[in-house]
C-alpha positions in Angstrom: -7.5 -9.9 3.8 -10.5 -12.3 4.3 -13.8 -11.5 5.9 -15.4 -8.0 6.3 -13.5 -4.9 7.1 -14.5 -1.3 7.6 -12.3 1.4 6.1 -10.7 2.3 9.4 -9.6 -1.3 9.9 -8.1 -1.5 6.4 -6.3 1.8 7.0 -4.7 0.4 10.1 -3.8 -2.9 8.5 -2.1 -1.5 5.4 -0.7 1.7 6.9 -2.0 4.1 4.2 -3.9 7.3 4.4 -7.7 7.2 4.8 -8.2 9.0 1.5 -5.9 6.7 -0.4 -7.6 3.6 0.9 -11.1 5.1 0.1 -10.0 5.9 -3.4 -8.6 2.4 -4.0 -11.7 0.8 -2.6 -13.9 2.9 -4.9 -11.8 1.6 -7.9 -11.9 -2.0 -6.7 -15.7 -1.8 -6.2 -16.2 -0.2 -9.7 -14.3 -3.2 -11.1 -16.5 -5.7 -9.2 -13.6 -7.0 -7.1 -15.0 -5.9 -3.7 -18.5 -5.5 -2.3 -19.8 -3.0 0.1 -22.6 -2.9 2.7 -23.7 -0.5 5.4 -23.5 -1.4 9.1 -24.8 1.5 11.1 -22.7 4.4 10.3 -19.9 2.3 8.8 -19.3 1.0 5.3 -18.1 -2.6 5.4 -16.0 -4.0 2.5 -15.3 -7.6 1.5 -13.9 -9.4 -1.5 -16.7 -9.8 -4.1 -16.5 -13.6 -4.2 -14.2 -16.7 -3.9 -12.9 -16.1 -7.5 -11.3 -12.8 -6.5 -9.7 -14.5 -3.4 -8.4 -17.3 -5.7 -7.0 -14.8 -8.2 -5.2 -12.9 -5.4 -3.8 -16.1 -3.9 -2.6 -17.4 -7.3 -1.0 -14.1 -8.1 0.9 -14.0 -4.7 2.0 -17.6 -5.1 3.2 -17.0 -8.7 5.1 -13.8 -7.6 6.8 -15.8 -4.9 8.0 -18.3 -7.5 9.5 -15.7 -9.8 13.1 -14.5 -9.7 13.5 -10.7 -9.6 13.3 -9.1 -13.0 16.5 -7.3 -14.1 14.8 -5.3 -16.9 11.4 -4.9 -18.5 11.7 -5.5 -22.3 9.0 -4.0 -24.5 7.3 -4.9 -27.7 6.3 -1.8 -29.7 6.5 0.3 -26.6 4.3 -2.1 -24.6 6.0 -3.4 -21.5 6.4 -7.2 -21.3 7.3 -9.5 -18.5 10.9 -10.6 -18.4 11.0 -14.3 -19.1 11.8 -16.3 -16.0 13.3 -19.7 -16.0 11.0 -22.4 -14.6 13.1 -24.7 -12.4 12.7 -28.4 -12.1 10.5 -28.9 -15.1 11.1 -32.4 -16.6 8.2 -32.3 -19.1 9.3 -31.9 -22.7 6.9 -29.4 -24.4 6.3 -29.7 -28.1 3.7 -30.7 -30.7 1.5 -33.5 -29.3 2.8 -33.1 -25.7 -0.8 -32.7 -24.3 -0.6 -29.0 -23.6 -2.3 -26.3 -25.7 0.2 -24.4 -27.8 -0.2 -20.6 -28.2 1.7 -18.9 -31.1 3.0 -15.4 -30.5 6.1 -13.4 -31.2 7.3 -15.9 -33.8 7.3 -18.9 -31.5 5.0 -21.3 -29.7 4.5 -21.4 -25.9 2.5 -24.2 -24.1 -0.2 -23.6 -21.5 0.7 -25.5 -18.3 -1.1 -24.9 -15.0 -1.9 -21.3 -15.9 1.6 -20.5 -17.2 2.9 -20.1 -20.7 6.0 -22.3 -20.9 8.5 -21.8 -23.7 11.1 -24.6 -24.2 14.5 -23.1 -25.0 17.3 -24.6 -27.1 19.4 -25.0 -23.9 16.8 -27.4 -22.5 15.3 -24.9 -19.9 11.7 -23.7 -19.8 11.0 -20.0 -19.7 7.7 -18.5 -18.4 6.2 -16.0 -20.9 3.2 -13.6 -20.7 1.2 -12.6 -23.8 1.7 -8.8 -24.3 -1.2 -6.4 -24.2 -1.8 -4.6 -27.5 -2.5 -5.2 -31.2 -4.6 -8.3 -31.5 -4.8 -8.8 -27.8 -6.0 -5.5 -26.1 -7.1 -5.3 -22.5 -10.1 -3.1 -23.1 -13.5 -3.5 -21.4 -16.0 -4.9 -23.8 -19.4 -5.0 -22.0 -21.3 -5.6 -25.2 -19.3 -8.9 -25.9 -21.6 -11.9 -26.2 -20.1 -15.4 -26.4 -21.5 -18.6 -27.8 -18.6 -20.6 -26.2 -20.2 -20.7 -22.7 -23.6 -20.0 -21.0 -24.3 -16.3 -20.3 -24.0 -16.8 -16.5 -20.6 -18.6 -16.7 -18.0 -17.1 -14.4 -14.4 -17.5 -15.4 -11.9 -18.4 -12.6 -9.8 -21.3 -11.3 -11.5 -24.6 -12.1 -14.1 -23.0 -14.5 -13.2 -25.5 -17.3 -11.3 -23.0 -19.4 -7.5 -22.8 -19.5 -5.9 -19.8 -17.8 -3.7 -17.6 -20.0 -1.3 -14.9 -18.5 -2.0 -11.7 -20.5 -0.2 -8.5 -19.5 -0.8 -8.0 -15.7 -3.9 -10.2 -15.5 -5.2 -13.7 -16.3 -7.6 -14.4 -19.2 -9.3 -17.7 -20.0 -9.2 -19.4 -23.4 -12.6 -19.9 -25.0 -12.8 -21.1 -28.6 -9.5 -19.5 -29.5 -10.4 -16.2 -27.8 -9.1 -14.6 -24.6 -12.0 -13.9 -22.1 -11.4 -11.8 -19.1 -13.9 -11.8 -16.1 -15.1 -8.3 -15.4 -18.1 -7.8 -13.1 -21.2 -9.3 -14.6 -19.7 -9.8 -18.1 -16.5 -11.1 -19.7 -14.3 -8.9 -21.9 -13.1 -10.2 -25.2 -9.3 -9.7 -25.2 -8.9 -10.9 -28.8 -8.1 -14.1 -30.7 -5.0 -16.2 -30.2 -3.5 -18.7 -32.7 -3.4 -22.1 -31.1 -1.0 -24.8 -32.3 
């Protein structure tokens, strides 16, 4: 949904109850994903900026590429994404291949266009996601200050930092740490071991 929409228009477009849409908009606004302004007696909503639109478009495109998941494995009770085979991938990932390696779960995956690619012994490539928990939580850390980029830097597609799939969201790799854009600050989602 691009442009500006009042709540009534959104209700009609998505087919949900007015109260449900209002509650979801309140949450999205509190997370800095949508903005709101008043026009007469109506409240008008829009995506907060082009980064939010880019994230949504990337998520939808990525979801369209994935095969349906048969089951959701877990690590220590934390749901993980089922690995999906990445079709038509001729690049051979490994040390010195030109892609950043991320070590986790006893193996190394390689960052490639916002995906974590894991080469299998059978010659295929699986797409992995870093699980949330332990060293890589998904908590809000508004007091986090970073020396790895200017204070006003906004993470997003094309920001200069590699995108890392982490749980149900995308983080950005800055000096070995996962940064997550969140309103006017970025959250520290922990350190990763690069290879």
